[in-house]
C-alpha positions in Angstrom: 0.0 20.2 13.7 3.3 18.5 13.5 6.3 19.4 11.6 5.7 16.8 8.7 2.1 17.9 8.6 3.3 21.6 8.5 5.9 20.6 5.8 3.1 18.9 3.9 0.6 21.9 4.1 3.3 24.3 2.8 3.9 21.9 0.1 0.4 22.0 -1.1 -0.5 25.5 -0.6 3.2 26.8 -2.6 2.4 24.5 -5.5 -0.7 24.5 -8.0 -0.1 21.1 -8.6 1.7 18.7 -6.3 1.8 14.8 -6.8 3.0 13.0 -3.5 4.1 9.9 -5.0 6.6 6.9 -4.7 9.8 8.0 -6.6 10.1 10.9 -8.8 8.5 12.5 -12.1 11.5 10.8 -13.9 11.5 7.3 -12.1 8.3 6.5 -10.6 8.7 3.5 -8.0 5.2 1.9 -8.4 2.8 1.5 -11.5 0.1 3.7 -9.8 2.6 6.9 -9.5 3.8 6.3 -12.9 0.3 6.1 -14.6 -0.4 9.5 -12.7 2.9 10.8 -13.9 1.9 9.7 -17.5 -1.5 11.6 -17.6 0.2 14.8 -16.2 2.9 14.8 -18.6 0.5 14.0 -21.4 -1.6 16.9 -20.3 1.5 19.2 -20.2 0.7 20.0 -16.5 3.6 21.9 -14.7 3.6 19.9 -11.4 5.9 19.2 -8.3 6.6 15.4 -7.4 7.2 14.7 -3.9 9.0 11.3 -3.1 7.3 9.8 0.0 10.0 7.2 -0.2 12.6 9.3 0.9 11.1 9.7 4.2 8.8 7.2 6.2 7.7 10.0 8.3 6.4 11.8 4.8 5.1 8.5 3.8 2.6 8.3 6.8 2.2 11.8 7.1 0.6 12.5 3.6 -1.9 9.8 4.5 -2.8 11.4 7.8 -2.9 14.6 5.9 -5.5 13.6 3.4 -7.3 10.9 5.6 -6.5 8.9 2.6 -4.7 5.4 2.8 -2.9 5.1 -0.5 0.1 6.8 -2.4 -0.1 8.7 -5.0 -2.0 11.7 -3.9 -2.6 14.6 -6.3 -3.2 18.2 -4.8 -4.6 20.9 -6.9 -4.6 24.6 -5.9 -4.5 23.4 -2.2 -7.5 20.6 -2.7 -7.0 16.9 -2.5 -8.6 15.4 -5.9 -7.7 11.9 -5.4 -5.3 8.9 -6.1 -4.6 7.0 -9.2 -8.1 5.1 -10.0 -9.7 8.6 -9.4 -7.4 10.7 -11.4 -7.3 8.2 -14.4 -11.4 8.1 -14.1 -11.3 11.9 -14.1 -8.7 11.9 -17.1 -10.7 9.4 -19.5 -13.9 11.5 -18.8 -12.3 14.9 -19.2 -13.0 15.9 -16.0 -9.3 16.3 -14.8 -8.6 18.6 -17.7 -11.8 20.6 -17.2 -10.9 20.8 -13.3 -7.1 22.1 -13.9 -8.4 24.5 -16.7 -11.2 26.1 -14.0 -8.6 26.3 -11.2 -6.1 28.6 -13.8 -3.8 25.5 -14.3 -2.5 25.4 -18.0 -3.4 22.1 -19.8 -2.0 21.2 -23.3 -4.5 21.1 -25.9 -5.6 17.6 -27.1 
């Protein structure tokens, strides 16, 4: 495993919820990352945002790590959930909230 893969695995393993995104939670640099941030913030989820734009190796490394071609990528308790479309669909169906709760992640009551 390369250094970048080890670093990614460490982030995924050491944070209950981690979002690999373009930009930061305060300043998303793309609409898709911004949508996932809005959903997580709406749910009151405590998460770590990792800016892939800060490091080209990381930007490619996360795609290799998950075998998923796009960013953002959301991980919950070490499990890759998906990108913007999947997260949005799960949220709209109530599945994201259920999944987070089932994993022991606190979610704000609607």
